[in-house]
C-alpha positions as CSV (number, residue, x, y, z in Angstrom):
1,M,-7.5,18.3,53.7
2,L,-4.2,19.2,55.4
3,D,-3.9,22.0,57.9
4,E,-1.7,25.0,56.7
5,R,1.4,23.8,58.5
6,K,1.4,20.3,57.1
7,A,0.5,21.7,53.7
8,S,3.5,24.0,53.8
9,I,5.8,21.2,54.9
10,L,4.5,18.9,52.1
11,R,5.0,21.7,49.6
12,A,8.6,22.2,50.8
13,V,9.4,18.5,50.4
14,V,7.9,18.4,46.9
15,E,9.7,21.5,45.7
16,E,13.1,20.3,47.2
17,Y,12.7,16.8,45.7
18,I,11.9,18.2,42.3
19,Q,15.1,20.2,42.4
20,T,17.5,17.5,43.8
21,A,15.9,14.1,43.3
22,Q,17.2,13.2,46.8
23,P,15.2,12.3,49.9
24,V,14.5,15.5,51.8
25,G,15.4,15.8,55.5
26,S,13.7,17.8,58.2
27,G,16.5,20.4,58.3
28,H,16.0,21.4,54.7
29,V,12.3,21.7,55.3
30,A,12.6,23.8,58.5
31,A,14.7,26.3,56.6
32,A,12.3,26.5,53.6
33,P,10.3,29.7,53.0
34,G,6.9,29.5,54.6
35,V,7.9,26.8,57.1
36,Q,8.3,28.7,60.4
37,V,8.5,25.8,62.9
38,S,11.4,23.9,64.5
39,S,13.1,20.8,63.0
40,A,11.5,18.7,65.7
41,T,8.0,19.8,64.7
42,V,8.8,19.3,61.1
43,R,10.0,15.7,61.9
44,N,6.7,15.0,63.7
45,D,4.6,16.4,60.9
46,M,6.6,14.5,58.2
47,A,6.0,11.3,60.1
48,A,2.3,12.1,60.2
49,L,2.3,12.9,56.5
50,E,4.0,9.5,55.8
51,I,1.3,7.7,57.8
52,E,-1.4,9.6,55.8
53,G,0.2,8.5,52.6
54,F,1.6,11.9,51.3
55,L,5.3,11.0,51.9
56,A,7.4,7.9,51.8
57,Q,10.7,7.1,53.4
58,P,12.9,5.0,51.0
59,H,15.4,4.1,53.6
60,T,15.2,4.1,57.4
61,S,17.9,6.7,57.9
62,A,17.0,8.8,54.8
63,G,14.7,11.7,54.4
64,R,11.4,11.5,52.7
65,I,10.1,11.7,49.2
66,P,6.6,12.6,47.9
67,T,4.2,9.8,47.0
68,E,1.7,10.0,44.1
69,K,-0.9,11.2,46.6
70,G,1.6,13.9,47.8
71,Y,2.2,15.1,44.2
72,R,-1.6,15.2,43.6
73,Y,-2.2,17.4,46.7
74,F,0.7,19.7,45.6
75,V,-0.7,20.0,42.1
76,D,-4.3,20.6,43.2
77,A,-3.1,23.3,45.6
78,L,-1.2,25.3,42.9
79,T,-2.5,28.7,42.0
80,E,-2.6,29.3,38.2
81,P,1.1,29.2,37.2
82,S,2.6,31.5,34.7
83,L,5.7,31.4,32.5
84,D,8.6,33.6,33.4
85,R,9.4,36.6,31.1
86,S,12.1,34.9,29.1
87,A,9.9,31.8,28.3
88,S,6.9,34.0,27.4
89,Q,9.1,35.9,25.0
90,R,10.2,32.7,23.4
91,V,6.6,31.5,22.9
92,R,5.6,34.9,21.5
93,A,8.5,35.0,19.1
94,F,7.9,31.5,17.9
95,F,4.2,32.0,17.0
96,D,4.9,35.4,15.5
97,Q,7.1,33.6,13.0
98,A,5.2,30.4,12.6
99,H,4.0,30.0,9.1
100,G,3.8,27.4,6.4
101,E,2.3,23.9,6.4
102,I,0.6,22.8,9.6
103,E,2.6,19.6,9.9
104,Q,5.9,21.6,10.1
105,M,4.3,24.0,12.5
106,L,3.2,21.2,14.9
107,A,6.5,19.5,14.7
108,D,8.3,22.8,15.5
109,T,5.8,23.3,18.4
110,T,6.9,20.1,20.0
111,H,10.5,21.3,19.8
112,L,9.5,24.6,21.5
113,L,7.6,22.9,24.3
114,S,10.3,20.4,25.0
115,G,12.8,23.2,25.2
116,L,10.6,25.1,27.6
117,T,10.2,22.2,30.0
118,D,13.1,19.8,29.3
119,Y,10.6,16.9,29.0
120,A,9.2,15.0,26.1
121,A,6.6,17.0,24.2
122,V,3.6,15.7,22.3
123,V,1.2,17.5,19.9
124,V,-1.8,15.7,18.4
125,G,-2.8,17.6,15.2
126,P,-6.3,18.3,14.0
127,A,-8.1,15.7,11.9
128,H,-8.2,16.9,8.3
129,E,-11.8,15.9,7.9
130,A,-12.9,18.4,10.5
131,A,-10.9,21.3,9.0
132,R,-12.7,23.8,6.8
133,V,-11.8,24.0,3.1
134,R,-10.2,27.2,2.0
135,S,-9.7,26.3,-1.7
136,L,-10.1,23.2,-3.9
137,Q,-8.5,22.5,-7.3
138,L,-8.4,19.6,-9.8
139,V,-5.2,19.3,-11.9
140,G,-4.9,17.0,-14.9
141,L,-1.9,14.7,-14.8
142,A,-2.9,12.5,-17.7
143,P,-6.1,12.1,-19.9
144,R,-7.5,9.8,-17.2
145,V,-5.6,10.9,-14.1
146,A,-6.2,14.0,-12.0
147,L,-4.8,15.4,-8.8
148,L,-7.2,16.9,-6.2
149,V,-5.7,19.6,-4.1
150,A,-7.6,20.9,-1.1
151,V,-6.1,23.7,1.0
152,L,-7.6,23.5,4.5
153,G,-8.1,26.3,7.0
154,N,-5.8,24.7,9.5
155,G,-2.9,25.0,7.1
156,A,-2.9,21.4,5.9
157,V,-2.9,20.5,2.2
158,E,-4.9,17.4,1.3
159,K,-3.9,15.7,-2.0
160,R,-5.5,12.8,-3.6
161,T,-4.8,11.2,-7.0
162,I,-7.9,10.2,-8.9
163,E,-8.0,7.6,-11.7
164,L,-10.8,8.6,-14.0
165,D,-13.3,6.3,-15.8
166,A,-13.1,8.5,-18.9
167,D,-10.8,11.1,-20.5
168,A,-11.1,14.6,-19.0
169,D,-9.9,17.9,-20.4
170,D,-9.1,21.0,-18.5
171,A,-12.6,22.5,-19.1
172,L,-14.3,19.4,-17.5
173,L,-11.9,19.4,-14.6
174,S,-12.6,23.1,-14.0
175,D,-16.4,22.5,-14.1
176,V,-16.0,19.7,-11.5
177,A,-13.8,21.9,-9.2
178,T,-16.2,24.8,-9.5
179,H,-19.2,22.6,-8.5
180,L,-17.3,21.1,-5.6
181,S,-16.0,24.5,-4.4
182,A,-19.5,26.0,-4.4
183,H,-20.6,23.4,-1.9
184,V,-17.5,22.7,0.3
185,V,-15.4,25.9,0.5
186,G,-15.9,27.2,4.1
187,Q,-17.2,23.8,5.2
188,P,-15.4,20.8,6.7
189,L,-13.7,18.6,4.2
190,G,-15.9,15.7,5.3
191,S,-19.0,17.6,4.0
192,V,-17.9,16.7,0.4
193,A,-20.0,13.6,0.9
194,L,-23.1,15.8,0.9
195,V,-22.4,17.5,-2.4
196,G,-25.4,17.2,-4.7
197,P,-25.5,16.3,-8.3
198,A,-23.9,18.5,-11.0
199,P,-25.9,19.9,-13.9
200,S,-24.2,17.9,-16.7
201,P,-23.9,14.1,-16.7
202,A,-20.1,14.2,-17.4
203,T,-19.5,16.6,-14.6
204,D,-21.7,14.7,-12.2
205,A,-20.0,11.4,-13.0
206,M,-16.6,12.9,-12.1
207,V,-18.0,14.6,-9.0
208,T,-19.2,11.1,-7.8
209,Q,-15.7,9.7,-8.4
210,V,-14.1,12.5,-6.4
211,K,-16.5,11.9,-3.5
212,E,-15.6,8.2,-3.6
213,V,-11.9,8.9,-3.5
214,L,-12.2,11.3,-0.6
215,A,-14.4,8.9,1.3
216,A,-11.8,6.1,1.1
217,P,-9.1,6.0,3.8
218,S,-5.7,7.2,2.8
219,D,-2.2,7.0,4.3
220,D,-2.7,10.5,5.7
221,D,-5.9,9.7,7.5
222,G,-6.0,9.4,11.2
223,D,-4.4,11.5,13.9
224,H,-1.1,13.3,13.2
225,V,1.2,12.9,16.2
226,F,4.4,14.8,16.7
227,V,6.9,13.9,19.5
228,N,10.1,15.7,20.5
229,G,12.5,15.5,23.4
230,A,12.3,11.8,24.1
231,S,16.0,11.8,25.0
232,R,15.4,14.5,27.6
233,M,12.7,12.3,29.1
234,A,15.1,9.3,29.1
235,A,17.7,11.3,31.1
236,S,15.2,11.7,33.9
237,F,15.4,8.0,34.9
238,D,18.1,5.8,36.2
239,A,16.4,2.5,35.5
240,V,17.1,1.3,31.9
241,E,13.9,-0.7,31.8
242,T,11.8,2.3,32.7
243,V,13.5,4.3,29.9
244,R,12.9,1.5,27.4
245,S,9.2,1.3,28.3
246,V,8.7,5.0,28.1
247,L,10.4,5.3,24.7
248,T,8.5,2.3,23.4
249,I,5.2,4.1,24.3
250,L,6.3,7.3,22.7
251,E,6.9,5.5,19.4
252,Q,3.3,4.2,19.2
253,Q,1.1,6.9,17.8
254,L,-2.2,5.3,18.6
255,V,-1.2,4.7,22.2
256,V,-0.1,8.3,22.6
257,V,-3.3,9.7,21.1
258,T,-5.4,7.3,23.3
259,L,-3.5,8.3,26.4
260,L,-3.8,12.0,25.9
261,R,-7.5,11.8,24.9
262,D,-8.3,9.7,28.0
263,V,-6.7,12.2,30.3
264,V,-8.5,15.1,28.7
265,D,-11.8,13.3,28.7
266,R,-11.5,12.7,32.4
267,G,-11.3,16.4,32.9
268,L,-7.7,16.3,34.1
269,N,-4.8,18.5,33.0
270,V,-2.3,16.4,35.0
271,A,-2.1,12.6,35.3
272,I,0.4,11.4,37.9
273,G,1.8,7.9,38.0
274,T,-1.0,5.3,37.9
275,E,-3.5,8.0,37.0
276,T,-2.2,7.6,33.4
277,G,-3.8,4.2,33.4
278,M,-0.6,2.7,32.0
279,Q,1.7,0.6,34.2
280,P,4.9,1.5,32.2
281,L,4.2,5.1,33.1
282,A,3.9,4.5,36.8
283,D,7.0,6.7,37.4
284,C,5.8,9.4,35.0
285,A,3.5,12.4,34.9
286,L,1.6,13.8,32.0
287,V,0.5,17.4,31.7
288,V,-2.0,18.1,28.9
289,A,-4.2,20.8,27.4
290,P,-6.6,20.8,24.5
291,Y,-6.4,23.5,21.9
292,T,-9.2,25.0,19.9
293,V,-9.6,26.4,16.4
294,D,-12.6,28.6,15.7
295,G,-14.0,27.6,19.1
296,E,-13.8,23.9,18.4
297,Q,-11.5,21.6,20.3
298,V,-9.3,19.9,17.6
299,G,-6.1,18.7,19.2
300,T,-4.0,18.3,22.3
301,V,-0.6,19.4,23.5
302,G,1.2,17.8,26.4
303,V,4.5,17.0,28.1
304,L,5.6,13.7,29.6
305,G,8.1,13.7,32.4
306,P,9.0,12.0,35.7
307,T,6.6,12.3,38.6
308,R,9.1,14.7,40.1
309,M,8.6,17.1,37.2
310,N,8.4,20.9,37.7
311,Y,4.6,21.0,37.7
312,P,4.2,24.8,37.8
313,Q,6.5,25.3,34.8
314,A,5.0,22.4,32.9
315,L,1.4,23.5,33.5
316,A,2.2,27.1,32.5
317,A,4.1,26.0,29.3
318,V,1.5,23.6,28.1
319,A,-1.4,26.1,28.7
320,V,0.3,29.0,27.0
321,V,1.6,27.0,24.0
322,G,-1.9,25.4,23.6
323,Q,-3.6,28.7,23.6
324,R,-1.1,30.3,21.2
325,L,-1.2,27.3,18.8
326,G,-5.0,27.4,18.7
327,R,-5.0,31.1,18.1
328,R,-2.4,30.8,15.3
329,L,-4.3,28.1,13.5
330,S,-7.6,30.0,13.9
331,E,-5.9,33.0,12.2
332,G,-5.2,30.8,9.2
333,S,-8.7,29.3,8.9
């Protein structure tokens, strides 16, 4: 723990460096709000903070910059941040108008979050298997081909083409849809595997086929990841190699999902530098928040930026957008 004077000096260095990206001198710190000591005292305390690992001096004659430890202390000492009035109105207006398919809503949410923070925004969508079924239909495309359409509570639409073993007319397709609906509407899509036998052999045979098709993996299975603002992220770094590494990671959906889940599972809402567990992100920070639908955690929102990101703004934006997204999806379930 730091005493109040050193804490205020560290806070002033972090806030100034976030704004300017330039090493911070004792003169700037002495003039900062909340620092009411002389430049000489500030210099002594900054030297002590460097020895303790909170600050670093990139050049002998330069000012100092925060270390990963310094950023962590700064973040942990933050009171619960809030969005300013203009940003809050943008979020409210966005979710008041957000309708349609979930994929488009999640993609638009990343655009909103990137615009609020000026960093790369990531949203991991809910797995379809966990979403509750709102309605289910079977449509005949040919005598032995049917299309299963399941509308899910999170706004997603699951479609599967089924090649049938025998001809099926509209009456039979209707019977199969009715039987399935009676068991799965209001339940997770994955519960279709538990649907019991149908009264008639023909209906039961087709129900079995539908269950097999839904159990098989499809191109739409897995996590749905949406990323926006990668170019904003790239502009935060001078080193071309760092930019290339970060952009490469953002293009790999499985890596992004694993990264966000790992941070959330560790109980963190901010991972700084090496805390991300990925060497290419050593100069980055990740702010994340899970979002819930009907009380169940189903996905994650986050922003990826440089370690000198505006943490109060990023934390507030991610928290508010995550809450509003979960609420919006719950309303549609």
